[in-house]
GUPARO-756349 format. One record per residue (C-alpha): x, y, z. Coordinates in steps of 0.2 Angstrom, whole numbers, padded with zeros to 4 digits, always signed. Layout:
REM residues N
XYZ
...
END
This chain:
REM residues 663
+0526+0912+0450
+0535+0901+0438
+0539+0916+0427
+0547+0924+0441
+0557+0909+0446
+0563+0907+0427
+0566+0926+0428
+0577+0923+0444
+0586+0909+0435
+0590+0918+0420
+0596+0934+0427
+0607+0924+0440
+0612+0912+0427
+0619+0926+0414
+0626+0937+0428
+0638+0924+0435
+0644+0921+0416
+0645+0939+0412
+0635+0934+0397
+0625+0951+0394
+0634+0964+0384
+0633+0977+0369
+0640+0965+0357
+0629+0950+0359
+0614+0959+0365
+0604+0954+0351
+0607+0936+0353
+0604+0937+0371
+0587+0943+0367
+0584+0930+0354
+0589+0917+0365
+0579+0924+0380
+0563+0925+0371
+0565+0907+0364
+0570+0901+0381
+0556+0909+0390
+0543+0903+0377
+0550+0884+0380
+0552+0886+0399
+0533+0892+0400
+0528+0880+0389
+0536+0866+0399
+0528+0872+0414
+0511+0874+0408
+0514+0854+0402
+0523+0852+0419
+0507+0858+0428
+0493+0853+0418
+0497+0833+0417
+0502+0832+0435
+0491+0821+0448
+0486+0830+0464
+0490+0816+0475
+0480+0827+0490
+0465+0823+0482
+0466+0804+0480
+0455+0798+0494
+0457+0780+0489
+0465+0772+0473
+0467+0781+0458
+0470+0771+0440
+0485+0784+0433
+0485+0776+0415
+0481+0791+0406
+0494+0800+0414
+0509+0788+0412
+0519+0786+0395
+0531+0773+0395
+0545+0768+0384
+0554+0750+0383
+0571+0746+0380
+0580+0730+0375
+0592+0732+0387
+0593+0742+0404
+0601+0760+0402
+0610+0769+0415
+0599+0779+0428
+0605+0797+0422
+0598+0792+0403
+0581+0789+0408
+0576+0805+0406
+0583+0807+0388
+0569+0792+0383
+0555+0798+0371
+0541+0792+0382
+0528+0792+0368
+0518+0777+0372
+0502+0778+0381
+0495+0762+0392
+0479+0755+0382
+0464+0750+0393
+0454+0758+0407
+0461+0748+0423
+0476+0739+0414
+0484+0732+0399
+0491+0714+0395
+0509+0714+0391
+0514+0707+0375
+0525+0692+0373
+0539+0704+0365
+0539+0716+0378
+0542+0704+0393
+0562+0702+0390
+0562+0721+0388
+0565+0734+0403
+0548+0744+0405
+0551+0765+0411
+0537+0774+0416
+0534+0792+0416
+0522+0803+0426
+0519+0819+0436
+0513+0820+0455
+0510+0836+0465
+0505+0841+0481
+0493+0856+0482
+0489+0854+0499
+0500+0863+0513
+0507+0849+0522
+0516+0832+0516
+0507+0819+0509
+0512+0800+0508
+0505+0789+0495
+0509+0772+0488
+0513+0767+0470
+0509+0750+0461
+0513+0747+0445
+0503+0730+0441
+0509+0713+0440
+0523+0703+0440
+0539+0715+0442
+0556+0705+0448
+0562+0723+0451
+0555+0740+0455
+0565+0757+0455
+0558+0774+0456
+0566+0791+0452
+0560+0808+0453
+0567+0826+0445
+0560+0841+0452
+0564+0860+0451
+0575+0865+0464
+0570+0881+0471
+0589+0886+0475
+0598+0882+0462
+0585+0883+0450
+0592+0868+0438
+0586+0851+0436
+0592+0835+0447
+0590+0816+0446
+0587+0809+0464
+0585+0790+0469
+0580+0785+0485
+0580+0801+0493
+0569+0809+0507
+0555+0812+0494
+0553+0793+0490
+0553+0781+0506
+0563+0766+0505
+0547+0755+0511
+0544+0741+0498
+0530+0730+0503
+0525+0715+0491
+0526+0728+0474
+0520+0744+0484
+0531+0759+0484
+0530+0773+0496
+0532+0790+0490
+0532+0807+0501
+0529+0823+0492
+0532+0838+0500
+0519+0854+0502
+0516+0864+0486
+0527+0855+0475
+0527+0845+0458
+0538+0831+0455
+0542+0820+0439
+0544+0803+0442
+0552+0789+0432
+0550+0770+0436
+0562+0757+0430
+0553+0740+0430
+0558+0722+0426
+0547+0708+0420
+0543+0691+0429
+0545+0678+0414
+0526+0674+0414
+0513+0679+0399
+0501+0685+0413
+0512+0701+0415
+0500+0718+0417
+0503+0735+0417
+0492+0743+0428
+0498+0758+0438
+0490+0765+0453
+0491+0779+0466
+0485+0774+0482
+0479+0784+0497
+0491+0780+0512
+0478+0778+0522
+0467+0767+0511
+0483+0755+0507
+0477+0741+0520
+0460+0741+0513
+0467+0739+0494
+0478+0725+0501
+0464+0717+0508
+0453+0717+0492
+0466+0707+0483
+0464+0694+0499
+0445+0695+0498
+0446+0690+0479
+0459+0677+0484
+0450+0670+0497
+0434+0668+0485
+0444+0658+0471
+0454+0650+0484
+0440+0641+0494
+0435+0634+0477
+0451+0630+0473
+0457+0622+0490
+0441+0611+0487
+0446+0604+0472
+0464+0602+0479
+0457+0591+0491
+0446+0582+0480
+0462+0578+0470
+0470+0572+0487
+0457+0560+0491
+0460+0553+0471
+0478+0550+0476
+0474+0542+0493
+0461+0532+0484
+0472+0526+0468
+0487+0521+0481
+0475+0511+0490
+0468+0502+0473
+0486+0500+0469
+0491+0491+0484
+0477+0480+0483
+0480+0474+0465
+0497+0480+0460
+0489+0489+0444
+0503+0501+0439
+0491+0513+0430
+0484+0519+0447
+0502+0525+0453
+0501+0536+0437
+0486+0542+0441
+0490+0546+0458
+0506+0555+0451
+0494+0565+0438
+0481+0570+0453
+0496+0575+0464
+0503+0587+0450
+0487+0595+0446
+0483+0597+0465
+0500+0604+0468
+0498+0616+0454
+0479+0623+0460
+0486+0623+0479
+0501+0634+0473
+0490+0646+0461
+0480+0648+0475
+0493+0651+0489
+0503+0661+0478
+0489+0672+0471
+0493+0690+0469
+0510+0689+0480
+0525+0698+0475
+0538+0687+0479
+0552+0677+0472
+0545+0661+0472
+0529+0666+0465
+0537+0673+0451
+0547+0657+0447
+0531+0647+0449
+0521+0658+0436
+0535+0659+0425
+0542+0641+0425
+0537+0629+0439
+0518+0629+0434
+0522+0623+0416
+0534+0610+0423
+0522+0605+0436
+0506+0604+0423
+0516+0596+0409
+0523+0583+0419
+0506+0579+0426
+0502+0577+0407
+0514+0564+0404
+0508+0553+0420
+0491+0555+0413
+0494+0547+0396
+0505+0535+0404
+0490+0531+0415
+0478+0532+0399
+0488+0518+0391
+0488+0506+0405
+0470+0509+0409
+0464+0507+0392
+0476+0494+0388
+0480+0502+0371
+0494+0490+0366
+0484+0476+0365
+0465+0485+0362
+0469+0502+0353
+0485+0500+0343
+0483+0518+0335
+0480+0526+0353
+0496+0518+0358
+0506+0525+0345
+0499+0543+0348
+0501+0542+0366
+0517+0535+0365
+0523+0548+0354
+0516+0562+0364
+0524+0556+0380
+0541+0560+0371
+0535+0575+0364
+0530+0584+0379
+0546+0578+0388
+0556+0586+0374
+0545+0601+0378
+0550+0602+0395
+0569+0599+0392
+0568+0614+0379
+0556+0625+0388
+0570+0623+0404
+0585+0626+0393
+0577+0641+0385
+0570+0648+0403
+0588+0646+0414
+0599+0650+0398
+0591+0663+0387
+0582+0678+0390
+0571+0675+0375
+0554+0676+0383
+0546+0676+0365
+0553+0659+0362
+0547+0652+0379
+0529+0658+0375
+0530+0650+0358
+0536+0633+0368
+0522+0635+0380
+0508+0639+0367
+0515+0626+0355
+0515+0613+0368
+0498+0617+0373
+0490+0618+0356
+0499+0601+0352
+0490+0594+0370
+0473+0600+0360
+0475+0591+0345
+0481+0575+0355
+0463+0577+0365
+0454+0580+0349
+0460+0565+0341
+0456+0555+0355
+0438+0562+0355
+0437+0557+0338
+0444+0541+0341
+0433+0537+0355
+0417+0543+0347
+0420+0532+0332
+0424+0516+0344
+0407+0518+0351
+0412+0508+0367
+0404+0514+0384
+0421+0514+0394
+0428+0525+0380
+0413+0536+0381
+0416+0539+0398
+0435+0545+0396
+0429+0555+0379
+0415+0565+0389
+0427+0569+0402
+0440+0575+0389
+0428+0585+0380
+0422+0594+0394
+0439+0597+0399
+0445+0606+0383
+0430+0616+0384
+0432+0623+0400
+0451+0625+0396
+0445+0635+0381
+0436+0647+0391
+0449+0647+0404
+0462+0653+0390
+0449+0665+0382
+0446+0675+0397
+0466+0676+0400
+0468+0684+0383
+0451+0694+0382
+0445+0699+0398
+0427+0701+0399
+0413+0705+0413
+0402+0691+0413
+0394+0697+0430
+0401+0713+0441
+0394+0717+0459
+0387+0732+0461
+0399+0736+0475
+0414+0737+0461
+0423+0722+0467
+0429+0708+0453
+0418+0694+0451
+0422+0676+0454
+0414+0673+0436
+0426+0681+0428
+0441+0671+0435
+0450+0661+0421
+0456+0649+0434
+0437+0644+0440
+0432+0637+0424
+0448+0627+0422
+0444+0619+0440
+0426+0616+0434
+0433+0607+0418
+0444+0596+0430
+0431+0591+0443
+0420+0587+0428
+0433+0577+0420
+0436+0568+0436
+0417+0564+0439
+0416+0556+0421
+0433+0546+0426
+0427+0539+0442
+0411+0534+0431
+0422+0526+0419
+0431+0517+0432
+0416+0511+0441
+0410+0505+0425
+0426+0496+0421
+0426+0488+0439
+0407+0482+0436
+0412+0474+0420
+0426+0466+0429
+0416+0459+0442
+0406+0452+0429
+0419+0443+0420
+0425+0438+0436
+0409+0431+0441
+0408+0423+0424
+0426+0415+0427
+0421+0408+0443
+0403+0401+0437
+0414+0394+0422
+0428+0388+0435
+0413+0381+0446
+0405+0371+0431
+0422+0364+0426
+0425+0358+0443
+0409+0351+0444
+0413+0341+0428
+0429+0336+0434
+0420+0330+0451
+0408+0321+0442
+0420+0314+0430
+0430+0308+0444
+0416+0301+0454
+0412+0291+0438
+0428+0286+0437
+0429+0281+0455
+0414+0270+0451
+0420+0262+0435
+0435+0259+0446
+0426+0252+0461
+0415+0242+0448
+0432+0235+0441
+0440+0231+0457
+0426+0221+0462
+0424+0212+0447
+0443+0209+0449
+0442+0203+0466
+0426+0193+0461
+0438+0185+0447
+0452+0181+0460
+0440+0173+0473
+0433+0164+0459
+0450+0158+0452
+0459+0158+0467
+0448+0151+0480
+0436+0142+0470
+0448+0128+0467
+0452+0128+0488
+0433+0127+0491
+0431+0113+0479
+0446+0104+0487
+0438+0107+0504
+0420+0100+0498
+0428+0083+0488
+0439+0081+0503
+0424+0082+0514
+0415+0069+0503
+0430+0057+0506
+0429+0060+0525
+0410+0055+0525
+0414+0039+0515
+0427+0034+0527
+0420+0040+0542
+0412+0022+0542
+0431+0015+0545
+0434+0028+0559
+0450+0035+0550
+0451+0053+0545
+0468+0057+0536
+0459+0070+0524
+0456+0081+0540
+0474+0087+0538
+0470+0090+0519
+0456+0100+0525
+0466+0110+0536
+0479+0114+0522
+0468+0119+0510
+0459+0130+0522
+0478+0138+0526
+0479+0140+0508
+0464+0148+0506
+0467+0161+0520
+0484+0165+0512
+0475+0168+0497
+0464+0181+0505
+0478+0191+0513
+0485+0193+0496
+0470+0200+0489
+0469+0211+0503
+0483+0216+0504
+0482+0223+0485
+0467+0231+0488
+0474+0242+0502
+0480+0260+0495
+0492+0263+0508
+0504+0248+0501
+0504+0258+0484
+0523+0259+0485
+0538+0249+0480
+0545+0247+0497
+0529+0238+0502
+0532+0227+0487
+0548+0223+0492
+0543+0218+0508
+0529+0208+0505
+0539+0196+0491
+0552+0195+0503
+0539+0190+0517
+0530+0178+0507
+0544+0169+0500
+0553+0167+0516
+0536+0159+0524
+0533+0149+0507
+0550+0139+0507
+0551+0139+0526
+0546+0120+0528
+0555+0115+0513
+0571+0107+0506
+0574+0123+0496
+0588+0136+0503
+0582+0154+0501
+0593+0169+0499
+0590+0186+0494
+0599+0202+0487
+0589+0219+0490
+0596+0234+0484
+0604+0245+0501
+0593+0259+0497
+0574+0254+0490
+0564+0266+0480
+0550+0276+0489
+0541+0279+0473
+0522+0276+0473
+0516+0261+0464
+0498+0256+0460
+0487+0241+0468
+0486+0235+0450
+0505+0236+0445
+0508+0228+0465
+0495+0214+0460
+0502+0208+0443
+0519+0208+0448
+0516+0200+0465
+0506+0186+0457
+0520+0184+0443
+0533+0181+0456
+0521+0170+0466
+0519+0158+0451
+0538+0158+0448
+0540+0150+0466
+0528+0140+0464
+0536+0133+0448
+0553+0132+0458
+0546+0121+0473
+0534+0109+0463
+0544+0106+0446
+0563+0112+0448
+0569+0101+0462
+0580+0115+0466
+0592+0114+0483
+0595+0133+0481
+0586+0150+0477
+0592+0168+0474
+0580+0181+0474
+0588+0198+0468
+0578+0214+0468
+0585+0231+0463
+0577+0247+0463
+0580+0266+0459
+0569+0279+0453
+0567+0273+0437
+0566+0253+0438
+0562+0240+0447
+0570+0223+0443
+0565+0205+0451
+0578+0190+0447
+0572+0172+0455
+0587+0160+0450
+0587+0142+0455
+0599+0127+0452
+0585+0116+0448
+0584+0103+0433
+0577+0117+0421
+0564+0116+0409
+0565+0104+0395
+0553+0101+0381
+0545+0086+0389
+0539+0097+0404
+0535+0111+0395
+0517+0110+0394
+0517+0109+0413
+0524+0126+0413
+0514+0134+0399
+0499+0140+0407
+0510+0149+0421
+0522+0157+0410
+0507+0163+0399
+0500+0171+0413
+0515+0179+0420
+0519+0186+0403
+0501+0193+0401
+0501+0201+0419
+0518+0209+0416
+0511+0216+0398
+0495+0222+0406
+0507+0234+0417
+0519+0239+0404
+0534+0227+0410
+0545+0214+0403
+0547+0196+0407
+0559+0184+0401
+0567+0167+0406
+0585+0161+0406
+0592+0142+0406
+0609+0142+0414
+0612+0127+0426
+0594+0130+0432
+0581+0142+0430
+0582+0163+0430
+0566+0172+0429
+0567+0191+0426
+0554+0203+0429
+0558+0223+0426
+0544+0238+0426
+0549+0256+0424
+0543+0266+0439
END
């Protein structure tokens, strides 16, 4: 049949061009036989390598029927048929795309034929992941007998659904197809062309969803665990405001988002999935690693406890950050995927090196908290290595009898297992650290309680000592001040008894006077013992009241000059007592020995100094009477020295006594 077509085509072509004549009949015969042999050979190849789509019931892998070629830059559509197409797809089901091929344009070539008596529709699926897919066809035209390059005509339906292109082939017709493909910038691109029966397309798509649902269930569970860790970390941060838990929450969010998008976008041919697989997953993952390293620095307090790790982790953060910037610049501003792959692989190898350094360092430290983190990091690295191995060299660990792909062969599963186990060891380490913190806090509380008990004991001892001293002081005051009065009362009583015979009782008045004096002294003692009077204001008021009462029925005119504002500073009972008794001694000297008519008491106070000046216009102190005052002056000086105060006497038209004390 094809020989008749070739004959008709040649006869028509040569007749129209008046090519056959006697002069060139020899040349014609030579060209004719050469063309016939070529046409026959082409027709045989064209027919033998074609895939009969009418016999496809489900989905057929067409690797052995497909030749491919790559170009550094896209070529015109008219030039596609001139490519050599000498390369074949390796692998029974699919072929991983080398890094060097990702930046190039991929062209496929294959034949499809329809041996049935009706139009047959099938779907073509090239594999993962392609940002654009264009299909062209070339066939022998029955009318004109020449080759035509057709794009998007009736043979090829414009229907394109998530990577599946619909192809219609007329009955008893064989067609040569060319497919132009552009890769997404991802290392997981796959060349795996398939022809799918129109009635099987729904099941074929659902098979992806079935596989997706199996791994997605685990992935969503892991994402849920990471979400709980985010809530837990934020709750701990709000309680203690430890910034390391903010870093861990950011790390958990990054890993959870990465896994969630991996599952949600799995096997989808969308722009966002291309962007995610080629750039966004790297950005999320390595941003998470930055937060994880910052968390480790704070959690282990490497700045104070592990100087070497602090330097390593700090350097690692900057290197990863620089990798993110370099990867972003390369992705958005160049088309060199080999460089992208180099950056990504180098960054992962660097992280692996950092992990190994941490493991070796942690094992040598032999600390329990470090051991938990080292164990988790070791398991994560181990399962990450298994996951990477399955990406590079897919193997069949277990295949169900129904031909579906086992979840055990999914690389993502092992990364998730490592992540969960690492999380378990981290929580164990966190629980151990919390236990240590609770023990330390309990010890601190015990130490603090013992310290408080010790201070309380010392305080009680001090109170007892102070009480005993106060009792001793009261006893001394009672003996010194009231003893003489009691003695006077006793003597006066004896005199009264003696003179009762004469029935004259003048001593009774003396007894009354002594009793009053004794009462005043007792009031003074009580005043000094009352803690509510421990202030400068109370002292000034008491001195003034006592002075007025003391000179009330005497010939001495008493005046006061007191500061407008009296300091409210605290003044202990001991200081009040010594100052008052010193002032009292000075007032008694004025009344008994100075023969003064006027007395001026000046009191000045501020926040730092108390000054009391007692000036009289009496006869002063001379050498003959000095002995009368000697004991009193000694007592005043001693009392002021006991409270770190000053005492002085001036002679100027009378006597001026000065008392000063820093408050």
